[in-house]
C-alpha positions as CSV (number, residue, x, y, z in Angstrom):
1,M,54.8,34.5,34.9
2,G,54.8,30.7,34.7
3,R,53.1,28.7,32.1
4,C,50.0,26.7,33.0
5,R,50.1,23.1,31.9
6,A,47.0,21.0,31.3
7,V,46.7,17.9,33.4
8,W,45.1,15.0,31.6
9,L,43.4,12.2,33.5
10,Y,43.2,9.0,31.6
11,V,40.3,6.8,32.7
12,T,40.3,3.3,31.4
13,A,37.2,1.2,30.6
14,E,38.0,-0.9,33.7
15,D,38.0,2.3,35.9
16,A,34.7,3.4,34.4
17,V,33.1,0.0,35.2
18,R,34.5,0.2,38.7
19,M,33.1,3.7,39.3
20,K,29.7,2.6,37.9
21,D,29.6,-0.4,40.2
22,F,30.6,1.8,43.2
23,F,27.8,4.3,42.5
24,A,25.3,1.5,41.8
25,G,26.2,-0.1,45.1
26,L,25.6,3.2,46.9
27,L,22.1,3.4,45.4
28,R,21.3,-0.2,46.6
29,D,22.7,0.3,50.1
30,E,19.9,0.4,52.6
31,A,21.9,0.3,55.8
32,G,21.2,3.9,56.8
33,V,17.5,3.6,56.0
34,T,16.8,1.5,59.1
35,A,18.6,4.1,61.4
36,I,16.5,6.9,59.9
37,E,13.3,4.9,60.4
38,Y,14.2,4.3,64.1
39,G,14.9,8.0,64.5
40,L,11.5,8.9,63.0
41,I,9.7,6.4,65.2
42,G,11.6,7.8,68.3
43,A,10.7,11.3,67.4
44,L,7.0,10.4,67.0
45,I,6.9,8.6,70.3
46,S,8.5,11.7,72.0
47,V,5.9,14.0,70.5
48,V,3.0,11.7,71.6
49,C,4.5,11.5,75.1
50,I,4.9,15.3,75.4
51,A,1.4,15.9,74.2
52,G,0.0,13.3,76.6
53,M,1.9,14.7,79.6
54,T,0.8,18.2,78.7
55,L,-2.9,17.2,78.7
56,V,-2.7,15.0,81.8
57,G,-0.5,17.6,83.6
58,A,-3.3,20.3,83.5
59,Q,-5.8,17.9,85.0
60,L,-3.3,16.6,87.5
61,Q,-2.6,20.2,88.7
62,G,-6.3,20.6,89.4
63,V,-6.3,17.4,91.5
64,Y,-3.3,18.6,93.5
65,A,-5.0,21.9,94.1
66,A,-8.1,20.2,95.4
67,V,-6.1,17.9,97.7
68,S,-4.1,20.9,98.9
69,A,-7.3,22.9,99.6
70,A,-8.8,19.9,101.5
71,I,-5.6,19.3,103.6
72,T,-4.9,23.0,104.5
73,P,-7.7,23.4,107.1
74,A,-6.6,20.2,108.8
75,L,-3.2,21.6,109.4
């Protein structure tokens, strides 16, 4: 069997500062927040539209039934 060798990674102080700045930048980045807000607003509008159409649809079906009943004898 072969021998396992340990691999050492040397991180300099400059590398540590660079990584810290990178992760700090990720925490400050708000570019994706706007897209998420627009997605939530779109979902809310969709839910309201579906609920409204469902409520109006039931009443509209009654109107069409009344119109159909009034027109049928004339045919």
